[in-house]
C-alpha positions in Angstrom: -9.2 -30.7 -15.3 -7.3 -29.2 -18.2 -7.9 -27.4 -21.4 -6.6 -29.2 -24.5 -4.4 -27.6 -27.1 -3.8 -28.8 -30.7 -0.7 -30.7 -29.6 -3.0 -32.8 -27.4 -4.8 -34.3 -30.4 -3.9 -37.9 -29.6 -5.3 -37.7 -26.1 -8.5 -36.1 -27.5 -8.7 -38.7 -30.2 -8.5 -41.4 -27.6 -11.4 -40.1 -25.5 -13.5 -39.2 -28.5 -13.2 -42.7 -29.9 -13.9 -44.2 -26.5 -17.1 -42.2 -26.1 -18.4 -43.1 -29.6 -17.6 -46.8 -29.0 -19.1 -46.9 -25.6 -22.3 -44.8 -26.1 -23.0 -44.4 -29.9 -26.6 -43.6 -29.2 -25.7 -40.5 -27.3 -23.8 -38.7 -30.1 -24.6 -37.6 -33.6 -21.1 -38.5 -34.8 -20.3 -42.1 -35.8 -17.2 -44.0 -34.7 -16.8 -45.3 -38.3 -16.5 -41.8 -39.6 -14.4 -40.2 -36.8 -11.8 -43.0 -36.6 -10.8 -42.1 -40.2 -9.7 -38.6 -39.3 -6.0 -37.8 -39.8 -3.8 -35.7 -37.5 -4.6 -32.5 -39.3 -8.3 -32.9 -38.7 -7.9 -33.7 -35.0 -5.7 -30.7 -34.6 -8.3 -28.5 -36.4 -11.0 -29.7 -34.0 -8.9 -28.6 -31.1 -8.2 -25.2 -32.8 -11.9 -24.5 -33.6 -13.4 -25.5 -30.3 -12.5 -25.4 -26.6 -12.1 -28.9 -25.2 -11.5 -30.0 -21.6 -10.2 -33.2 -20.3 -10.9 -34.7 -16.8 -8.0 -36.8 -15.5 -7.5 -38.8 -12.3 -4.2 -40.4 -11.3 -2.8 -39.8 -14.8 -5.8 -41.5 -16.6 -8.3 -39.7 -18.8 -11.8 -40.1 -17.2 -13.8 -37.7 -19.3 -14.1 -34.9 -21.8 -16.4 -32.1 -22.9 -16.2 -29.2 -25.4 -17.5 -25.7 -26.0 -18.2 -24.6 -29.5 -19.9 -21.5 -31.0 -22.6 -22.2 -33.5 -24.8 -19.6 -35.1 -23.9 -17.1 -32.3 -24.7 -19.5 -29.5 -22.2 -21.3 -27.2 -22.9 -25.1 -27.1 -21.6 -27.8 -24.7 -20.6 -30.7 -27.0 -19.1 -34.2 -26.6 -19.8 -34.6 -22.9 -18.5 -38.0 -21.8 -17.3 -39.7 -18.6 -15.9 -43.2 -18.7 -18.2 -45.8 -17.0 -16.1 -46.3 -13.9 -16.2 -42.6 -13.0 -19.9 -41.9 -13.7 -21.6 -40.5 -10.6 -18.3 -39.0 -9.4 -17.1 -35.4 -9.7 -15.7 -35.6 -13.3 -19.0 -34.7 -15.1 -19.8 -31.8 -12.8 -16.2 -30.4 -13.1 -16.4 -30.7 -16.9 -19.7 -28.7 -17.0 -18.1 -26.1 -14.7 -15.1 -25.8 -17.0 -17.3 -25.3 -20.0 -19.5 -22.8 -18.2 -16.4 -20.9 -17.0 -15.0 -20.7 -20.5 -18.4 -19.5 -21.8 -18.5 -16.7 -19.2 -15.0 -15.7 -20.1 -16.1 -15.5 -23.7 -19.0 -13.2 -22.7 -21.7 -15.8 -23.0 -25.0 -15.4 -21.3 -26.0 -19.1 -21.6 -24.7 -22.5 -22.7 -26.9 -24.7 -24.9 -26.7 -28.5 -25.3 -28.7 -31.2 -27.0 -29.5 -34.5 -25.3 -31.1 -37.4 -27.1 -34.6 -38.2 -25.9 -34.4 -41.4 -23.9 -31.0 -40.6 -22.4 -32.7 -40.0 -19.1 -29.6 -40.3 -16.9 -27.8 -37.5 -18.9 -30.9 -35.3 -18.9 -31.3 -35.7 -15.1 -27.6 -34.8 -14.6 -27.9 -31.7 -16.8 -31.0 -30.6 -14.8 -29.1 -31.0 -11.6 -26.4 -28.7 -13.1 -29.1 -26.1 -13.8 -29.9 -26.7 -17.4 -33.6 -26.4 -18.4 -35.4 -27.4 -21.6 -35.8 -24.6 -24.1 -38.8 -26.2 -25.8 -36.8 -26.9 -29.0 -36.4 -30.4 -30.3 -34.8 -31.7 -33.5 -33.9 -34.9 -35.3 -30.5 -36.2 -34.4 -28.3 -35.5 -37.4 -28.1 -38.6 -39.5 -30.6 -40.6 -37.4 -34.1 -39.7 -38.6 -35.8 -41.9 -36.0 -34.2 -40.2 -33.0 -34.9 -36.8 -31.5 -32.9 -34.6 -29.2 -34.1 -31.9 -26.9 -32.2 -28.6 -26.4 -31.4 -27.4 -22.9 -29.9 -24.2 -21.7 -27.9 -23.1 -18.7 -28.1 -19.4 -17.8 -24.7 -18.0 -16.9 
């Protein structure tokens, strides 16, 4: 597990594009839009947000981020490659995000999970996240809803 810096932009680009290609229904961003970003944009993302990378034997197996939005800390871009789902990578990524949120003085971490992504929702519940009661339309996809969940720190 390691925190990414702006100089890690190529590694972050690789995992971000992999997640959008593999599981487009789980994210609000679209591969077609994100693939067009230039180096400056990728570096900006890693400057504006805290991102973590899970690695095993030199290979990237997952990633997740922590971003502040409207005064709340949010887990974003959570992804584990298919061969490592069910292993420790996802739990370690959530722990890294929660630890960073605590270090920033956060009292909770929020996330949004697309309704119908039951495997992800069950995983987040096992990590201690609970629904807040808030739902919203997935940005750019008016037919899909996501539910907000919170983890008390």
